[in-house]
GUDO-176692 format. One record per residue (C-alpha): residue in three letters; residue number from 1; z, y, x. Coordinates in Angstrom, 2 decimals, decimal comma, m for minus. Layout:
BEGIN
{node "Ala" NUM {Z Y X}}
...
END
This chain:
BEGIN
{node "Met" 1 {78,95 33,04 11,83}}
{node "Lys" 2 {76,41 35,36 11,20}}
{node "Lys" 3 {77,46 37,34 14,43}}
{node "Leu" 4 {77,17 34,00 16,41}}
{node "Leu" 5 {73,75 33,34 15,07}}
{node "Lys" 6 {72,47 36,76 16,04}}
{node "Val" 7 {73,81 36,19 19,57}}
{node "Leu" 8 {72,04 32,76 19,80}}
{node "Leu" 9 {68,93 34,23 18,38}}
{node "Phe" 10 {69,22 37,20 21,27}}
{node "Ala" 11 {69,84 34,79 23,75}}
{node "Ser" 12 {66,84 32,59 23,03}}
{node "Leu" 13 {64,72 35,68 23,02}}
{node "Leu" 14 {65,72 36,65 26,59}}
{node "Leu" 15 {65,13 33,08 27,60}}
{node "Leu" 16 {61,53 33,13 26,12}}
{node "Val" 17 {60,68 36,58 27,81}}
{node "Ala" 18 {61,76 35,28 31,06}}
{node "Ala" 19 {59,90 32,24 30,86}}
{node "Cys" 20 {56,72 34,08 29,92}}
{node "Gly" 21 {57,52 36,54 32,73}}
{node "Thr" 22 {57,47 33,30 34,99}}
{node "Asp" 23 {54,40 32,10 33,95}}
{node "Asp" 24 {52,45 35,25 34,36}}
{node "Asn" 25 {53,71 35,46 37,93}}
{node "Asp" 26 {52,59 31,84 38,61}}
{node "Asn" 27 {49,33 32,47 37,06}}
{node "Asp" 28 {49,01 35,77 39,33}}
{node "Ala" 29 {50,02 33,94 42,45}}
{node "Thr" 30 {47,42 31,14 41,61}}
{node "Gly" 31 {44,89 33,89 40,88}}
{node "Asp" 32 {45,55 35,38 44,38}}
{node "Asn" 33 {45,22 32,19 45,92}}
{node "Gly" 34 {41,95 31,26 44,16}}
{node "Ala" 35 {40,49 34,80 45,17}}
{node "Asn" 36 {41,60 34,02 48,87}}
{node "Asp" 37 {39,93 30,79 48,85}}
{node "Asn" 38 {36,83 32,11 47,42}}
{node "Glu" 39 {36,90 34,76 50,44}}
{node "Thr" 40 {37,16 32,14 52,99}}
{node "Glu" 41 {34,15 30,30 51,49}}
{node "Gln" 42 {32,09 33,49 51,47}}
{node "Thr" 43 {32,91 34,15 55,11}}
{node "Asp" 44 {32,63 30,76 56,38}}
{node "Pro" 45 {29,80 30,96 58,96}}
{node "Asn" 46 {29,06 27,19 58,36}}
{node "Asp" 47 {28,41 27,86 54,61}}
{node "Asn" 48 {27,77 30,83 52,36}}
{node "Gly" 49 {27,21 33,23 55,71}}
{node "Thr" 50 {24,32 30,79 56,94}}
{node "Asp" 51 {22,73 30,89 53,66}}
{node "Glu" 52 {22,60 34,81 53,78}}
{node "Asn" 53 {21,12 34,98 57,14}}
{node "Asp" 54 {18,47 32,04 56,08}}
{node "Ser" 55 {17,81 34,53 52,97}}
{node "Asp" 56 {17,45 37,58 55,38}}
{node "Glu" 57 {15,06 35,71 57,51}}
{node "Gln" 58 {12,91 34,92 54,57}}
{node "Gly" 59 {12,89 37,86 52,74}}
{node "Arg" 60 {9,59 38,99 54,01}}
{node "Ile" 61 {7,76 35,63 53,58}}
{node "Ala" 62 {9,59 35,55 50,16}}
{node "Glu" 63 {8,16 39,05 49,25}}
{node "Leu" 64 {4,48 38,06 50,02}}
{node "Gln" 65 {4,66 34,86 48,17}}
{node "Glu" 66 {5,43 36,78 45,09}}
{node "Ser" 67 {3,28 39,60 45,77}}
{node "Gly" 68 {0,38 38,13 47,83}}
{node "Val" 69 {m1,06 39,32 51,25}}
{node "Thr" 70 {m3,66 41,75 51,76}}
{node "Ile" 71 {m6,07 41,36 54,99}}
{node "Gly" 72 {m8,18 43,90 56,65}}
{node "Phe" 73 {m11,61 42,88 57,80}}
{node "Ser" 74 {m15,01 44,47 58,89}}
{node "Asn" 75 {m18,39 43,16 57,91}}
{node "Glu" 76 {m18,85 41,09 61,21}}
{node "Ala" 77 {m20,19 37,66 60,28}}
{node "Pro" 78 {m19,40 34,95 61,34}}
{node "Tyr" 79 {m15,66 36,25 61,83}}
{node "Ala" 80 {m14,73 38,02 58,83}}
{node "Tyr" 81 {m17,26 39,55 56,14}}
{node "Glu" 82 {m17,97 39,83 52,27}}
{node "Glu" 83 {m20,72 37,84 50,65}}
{node "Asn" 84 {m21,38 38,14 46,71}}
{node "Gly" 85 {m17,80 39,32 46,25}}
{node "Glu" 86 {m16,08 36,77 48,44}}
{node "Leu" 87 {m14,45 36,80 51,78}}
{node "Arg" 88 {m15,98 34,64 54,09}}
{node "Gly" 89 {m16,11 33,81 57,90}}
{node "Ala" 90 {m14,09 31,88 60,43}}
{node "Ala" 91 {m11,10 34,23 60,79}}
{node "Val" 92 {m10,84 34,87 57,25}}
{node "Asp" 93 {m10,74 30,91 56,68}}
{node "Ile" 94 {m8,14 30,38 59,26}}
{node "Ala" 95 {m5,69 33,34 57,90}}
{node "Ile" 96 {m6,05 31,99 54,25}}
{node "Ala" 97 {m5,29 28,58 55,68}}
{node "Val" 98 {m2,27 29,80 57,60}}
{node "Phe" 99 {m0,99 32,02 54,60}}
{node "Asn" 100 {m1,47 28,93 52,29}}
{node "Glu" 101 {0,75 26,98 54,87}}
{node "Leu" 102 {3,21 29,36 54,24}}
{node "Gly" 103 {3,27 29,18 50,35}}
{node "Ile" 104 {1,37 32,71 50,05}}
{node "Asp" 105 {m1,51 31,73 47,73}}
{node "Asn" 106 {m2,83 35,11 46,75}}
{node "Val" 107 {m5,02 36,57 49,69}}
{node "Asp" 108 {m7,08 39,81 48,98}}
{node "Gly" 109 {m9,28 41,35 51,60}}
{node "Gln" 110 {m9,99 45,18 52,14}}
{node "Leu" 111 {m13,26 46,04 53,84}}
{node "Ser" 112 {m12,96 48,67 56,68}}
{node "Glu" 113 {m14,82 49,96 59,66}}
{node "Trp" 114 {m14,19 48,08 62,87}}
{node "Gly" 115 {m12,78 51,48 64,27}}
{node "Gln" 116 {m10,13 51,90 61,12}}
{node "Leu" 117 {m8,95 48,47 61,17}}
{node "Ile" 118 {m5,75 49,28 63,41}}
{node "Pro" 119 {m5,18 52,62 61,86}}
{node "Gly" 120 {m5,43 50,98 58,48}}
{node "Leu" 121 {m2,80 48,35 59,42}}
{node "Gln" 122 {m0,48 50,85 60,90}}
{node "Ala" 123 {m0,81 52,99 57,54}}
{node "Gly" 124 {0,33 49,91 55,59}}
{node "His" 125 {m3,11 49,57 53,95}}
{node "Phe" 126 {m2,94 45,77 54,44}}
{node "Asp" 127 {m0,43 43,35 56,09}}
{node "Ala" 128 {m2,64 41,74 58,78}}
{node "Ile" 129 {m5,99 42,00 60,36}}
{node "Thr" 130 {m8,09 38,88 60,34}}
{node "Ala" 131 {m11,44 39,95 61,89}}
{node "Gly" 132 {m11,49 37,68 65,25}}
{node "Met" 133 {m10,20 40,87 66,94}}
{node "Ala" 134 {m9,92 40,30 70,77}}
{node "Ile" 135 {m6,76 40,30 72,34}}
{node "Thr" 136 {m6,31 43,45 74,77}}
{node "Ala" 137 {m3,44 45,12 76,34}}
{node "Asp" 138 {m4,76 48,29 75,31}}
{node "Arg" 139 {m4,51 47,15 71,34}}
{node "Ser" 140 {m1,34 45,36 72,02}}
{node "Glu" 141 {0,23 48,92 72,19}}
{node "Asn" 142 {m0,46 49,44 68,55}}
{node "Val" 143 {m0,32 45,73 66,92}}
{node "Asn" 144 {1,17 42,59 67,38}}
{node "Phe" 145 {m1,18 39,86 68,02}}
{node "Gly" 146 {m0,59 36,37 66,89}}
{node "Glu" 147 {m1,53 33,38 69,09}}
{node "Pro" 148 {m5,18 32,77 69,90}}
{node "Glu" 149 {m7,43 31,32 67,26}}
{node "Met" 150 {m11,00 31,34 68,81}}
{node "Gln" 151 {m12,71 32,27 72,02}}
{node "Tyr" 152 {m16,21 33,69 72,56}}
{node "Gly" 153 {m18,69 35,47 74,70}}
{node "Glu" 154 {m21,17 38,18 74,52}}
{node "Gly" 155 {m24,71 38,28 73,25}}
{node "Leu" 156 {m27,49 40,82 73,45}}
{node "Val" 157 {m30,43 41,82 71,17}}
{node "Val" 158 {m33,55 44,05 72,47}}
{node "Glu" 159 {m36,89 45,35 71,05}}
{node "Ala" 160 {m39,50 42,61 70,69}}
{node "Gly" 161 {m40,92 41,62 73,90}}
{node "Asn" 162 {m38,01 42,92 75,88}}
{node "Pro" 163 {m39,92 45,77 77,39}}
{node "His" 164 {m37,14 46,86 79,60}}
{node "Asp" 165 {m36,78 43,38 80,82}}
{node "Ile" 166 {m32,87 43,05 80,40}}
{node "His" 167 {m30,86 39,85 81,05}}
{node "Ser" 168 {m27,71 41,24 81,94}}
{node "Phe" 169 {m25,38 44,22 81,53}}
{node "Glu" 170 {m26,33 44,91 85,35}}
{node "Asp" 171 {m29,90 45,20 84,22}}
{node "Ile" 172 {m28,72 47,90 82,00}}
{node "Ala" 173 {m26,61 49,48 84,72}}
{node "Asn" 174 {m29,44 49,78 87,24}}
{node "Asn" 175 {m31,89 51,39 84,86}}
{node "Pro" 176 {m30,41 54,82 83,65}}
{node "Asp" 177 {m32,91 55,29 81,26}}
{node "Ile" 178 {m31,78 52,24 79,16}}
{node "Thr" 179 {m29,61 53,22 76,34}}
{node "Val" 180 {m27,43 50,45 74,63}}
{node "Val" 181 {m25,51 50,78 71,29}}
{node "Val" 182 {m22,42 48,96 70,40}}
{node "Met" 183 {m20,14 48,90 67,26}}
{node "Gln" 184 {m17,38 51,58 67,38}}
{node "Gly" 185 {m13,91 50,02 68,79}}
{node "Ala" 186 {m15,81 46,77 70,05}}
{node "Thr" 187 {m14,66 45,44 73,52}}
{node "Ala" 188 {m18,21 45,38 74,51}}
{node "His" 189 {m18,10 49,29 75,38}}
{node "Asp" 190 {m15,33 48,45 78,09}}
{node "Phe" 191 {m17,61 45,35 79,25}}
{node "Leu" 192 {m20,43 47,56 79,81}}
{node "Leu" 193 {m18,55 50,15 81,48}}
{node "Glu" 194 {m16,84 47,67 83,88}}
{node "Ser" 195 {m20,39 46,06 84,51}}
{node "Gly" 196 {m21,31 49,60 86,01}}
{node "Val" 197 {m23,20 50,92 82,94}}
{node "Ser" 198 {m22,66 54,73 82,69}}
{node "Glu" 199 {m21,00 56,47 79,61}}
{node "Asp" 200 {m24,09 58,49 78,81}}
{node "Gln" 201 {m26,16 55,23 78,52}}
{node "Ile" 202 {m23,75 54,06 75,72}}
{node "Glu" 203 {m24,14 54,94 72,01}}
{node "Thr" 204 {m21,77 53,91 69,22}}
{node "Ala" 205 {m22,46 52,70 65,43}}
{node "Pro" 206 {m19,91 52,02 62,72}}
{node "Asp" 207 {m20,82 48,28 62,06}}
{node "Val" 208 {m23,36 45,76 63,57}}
{node "Pro" 209 {m26,06 46,37 60,98}}
{node "Ala" 210 {m26,03 50,02 61,99}}
{node "Thr" 211 {m26,56 49,07 65,65}}
{node "Phe" 212 {m29,51 46,90 64,95}}
{node "Ser" 213 {m31,15 49,66 62,88}}
{node "Ala" 214 {m30,65 52,15 65,99}}
{node "Val" 215 {m32,72 49,75 67,93}}
{node "Gln" 216 {m35,22 49,10 65,54}}
{node "Ala" 217 {m35,71 53,14 65,04}}
{node "Gly" 218 {m36,17 53,60 68,75}}
{node "Arg" 219 {m32,87 55,46 69,18}}
{node "Ala" 220 {m31,58 52,74 71,53}}
{node "Asp" 221 {m33,01 49,94 73,62}}
{node "Ala" 222 {m30,41 47,26 73,19}}
{node "Thr" 223 {m27,25 46,35 71,28}}
{node "Thr" 224 {m24,69 44,07 72,13}}
{node "Gly" 225 {m21,36 42,39 70,65}}
{node "Thr" 226 {m19,88 39,05 70,57}}
{node "Glu" 227 {m22,42 36,27 70,72}}
{node "Met" 228 {m21,84 34,66 67,27}}
{node "Thr" 229 {m22,09 38,02 65,69}}
{node "Val" 230 {m25,24 38,97 67,39}}
{node "Arg" 231 {m26,99 35,50 66,27}}
{node "Met" 232 {m26,01 35,95 62,67}}
{node "Ala" 233 {m26,88 39,35 62,31}}
{node "Phe" 234 {m30,03 38,66 64,22}}
{node "Asp" 235 {m30,90 35,97 61,65}}
{node "Ser" 236 {m29,94 37,90 58,63}}
{node "Ala" 237 {m32,05 40,95 59,79}}
{node "Asp" 238 {m35,05 38,53 59,72}}
{node "Thr" 239 {m37,38 41,02 61,42}}
{node "Asp" 240 {m40,37 40,72 64,27}}
{node "Asp" 241 {m38,87 43,88 65,49}}
{node "Leu" 242 {m36,01 42,34 67,68}}
{node "Glu" 243 {m35,42 39,64 69,62}}
{node "Ile" 244 {m32,22 37,89 70,72}}
{node "Val" 245 {m32,26 37,62 74,65}}
{node "Glu" 246 {m31,84 33,73 75,11}}
{node "Thr" 247 {m31,44 34,20 78,96}}
{node "Phe" 248 {m28,62 36,80 78,82}}
{node "Glu" 249 {m26,17 36,35 81,65}}
{node "Gln" 250 {m22,48 36,69 80,52}}
{node "Pro" 251 {m20,77 39,19 82,62}}
{node "Asp" 252 {m18,62 38,12 85,25}}
{node "Ile" 253 {m15,63 40,50 84,30}}
{node "His" 254 {m12,09 40,18 83,08}}
{node "Gly" 255 {m11,81 39,75 79,36}}
{node "Val" 256 {m14,99 37,52 79,06}}
{node "Pro" 257 {m14,44 35,09 77,40}}
{node "Ser" 258 {m12,44 37,17 75,01}}
{node "Tyr" 259 {m9,54 35,45 72,68}}
{node "Gly" 260 {m9,48 36,31 68,84}}
{node "Ala" 261 {m6,48 36,56 66,96}}
{node "Ala" 262 {m4,98 38,04 63,94}}
{node "Ala" 263 {m2,88 41,46 64,43}}
{node "Phe" 264 {0,28 42,56 62,49}}
{node "Arg" 265 {2,44 45,66 62,63}}
{node "Leu" 266 {4,70 46,19 65,63}}
{node "Asp" 267 {7,62 46,20 63,25}}
{node "Asp" 268 {6,55 43,14 61,03}}
{node "Thr" 269 {7,92 40,60 63,41}}
{node "Glu" 270 {9,05 38,14 60,70}}
{node "Leu" 271 {5,39 37,78 59,45}}
{node "Leu" 272 {4,13 37,39 63,04}}
{node "Glu" 273 {6,70 34,64 63,94}}
{node "Ala" 274 {6,00 32,82 60,34}}
{node "Tyr" 275 {2,14 32,91 60,86}}
{node "Asn" 276 {2,23 31,76 64,62}}
{node "Glu" 277 {4,55 28,88 63,48}}
{node "Ala" 278 {2,07 27,73 60,65}}
{node "Leu" 279 {m0,76 28,36 63,11}}
{node "Gln" 280 {0,52 25,97 65,52}}
{node "Thr" 281 {0,56 23,18 63,12}}
{node "Leu" 282 {m3,09 24,08 62,00}}
{node "Leu" 283 {m4,14 24,07 65,52}}
{node "Glu" 284 {m2,81 20,64 66,35}}
{node "Asp" 285 {m3,76 18,85 63,08}}
{node "Gly" 286 {m7,39 19,73 63,62}}
{node "Thr" 287 {m7,80 22,36 60,63}}
{node "Val" 288 {m8,64 25,29 62,72}}
{node "Glu" 289 {m11,10 23,46 64,68}}
{node "Glu" 290 {m13,05 22,22 61,37}}
{node "Leu" 291 {m13,03 25,71 59,98}}
{node "Leu" 292 {m14,50 26,97 63,14}}
{node "Glu" 293 {m17,36 24,33 62,69}}
{node "Ala" 294 {m17,69 25,19 59,20}}
{node "Asn" 295 {m18,79 28,68 60,12}}
{node "Gly" 296 {m21,10 27,86 62,91}}
{node "Phe" 297 {m18,68 28,15 65,92}}
{node "Ser" 298 {m18,66 25,16 68,40}}
{node "Ala" 299 {m15,69 23,08 68,79}}
{node "Gln" 300 {m16,17 22,83 72,37}}
{node "Thr" 301 {m16,67 26,46 73,55}}
{node "Asn" 302 {m14,92 28,31 70,75}}
{node "Phe" 303 {m11,90 26,14 70,09}}
{node "Val" 304 {m8,56 27,00 71,86}}
{node "Pro" 305 {m6,37 23,96 71,92}}
{node "Ala" 306 {m2,59 24,85 70,74}}
{node "Gly" 307 {m0,72 26,02 74,04}}
{node "Glu" 308 {m3,60 26,25 76,36}}
{node "Ile" 309 {m3,39 30,12 76,69}}
{node "Thr" 310 {m0,91 32,43 74,88}}
{node "Thr" 311 {m1,28 35,92 73,68}}
{node "Glu" 312 {1,45 37,21 76,35}}
{node "Glu" 313 {m0,43 35,42 79,13}}
{node "Ile" 314 {m3,59 37,13 78,05}}
{node "Ile" 315 {m2,04 40,66 77,85}}
{node "Glu" 316 {m0,38 40,17 80,96}}
{node "Ala" 317 {m3,56 39,18 82,73}}
{node "Asp" 318 {m5,45 42,13 81,07}}
{node "Arg" 319 {m2,65 44,61 82,31}}
{node "Ala" 320 {m2,89 43,43 85,88}}
{node "Ala" 321 {m6,52 43,88 85,78}}
{node "Glu" 322 {m6,22 47,41 84,69}}
{node "Glu" 323 {m4,10 48,26 87,65}}
END
């Protein structure tokens, strides 16, 4: 009897082990199927794969939403300047509005000389240039311009009384004794050359106040720059030594009027595209127009309606004019 019990007990143990083995195999199979299901979900292009791509596309913007954005500017009122420790100007206000539209609330400015803005951007000292910089083919070799935010002409400041009777760039070209000073890197330099002014008649200075000082000190007979810049600098100078030429004739050359825009590094296409998309919204809803007017610009002459002209068209026209 004891022997029979031992046999039965041994058989029961065998059945139990077999049953456990079957359960383990079933669980393994279920686990494999579960893993395969997960893999299918992860590689489904209509599901997680799309989310992954979306995450990649938003990576740059998400980064700036966390860290904030640094903009490069030069002290050139009313486009971008610093006053009592605060960033001011039309280009700055537009850029801040665009970045806020992208969910980037922390916007810091880094002051730079005009001629160092593009090198500073390339070196990664800031994420964008917001200085009302004119879109040109030459500059587009080194930066990616956003879409146009404003347009503007040129202005001229001379010694009080305008002793050389200067009313145009051609007047400067026709008198080799006249010297004109411009801010280093400004488009005015090329405009003067295109108007026939000789290179040896042109001097440069690091910023607009320095150009005014040169005229006041008698080192130059005139200075020129974008009209709004010249007017605001003239008002700020508050001097009887200079006068703004109200009868100045705008040069009839390619590039006038100029179109100002923000600029980005060549490889920072995600930020460029996001900026342009948000800018389009603010151009269409009237925000950009309001910001221009708030900074002394004219909505009629300085505002560029969305789609009226593109950066690509401006650059292509500039290249064609150079050929």
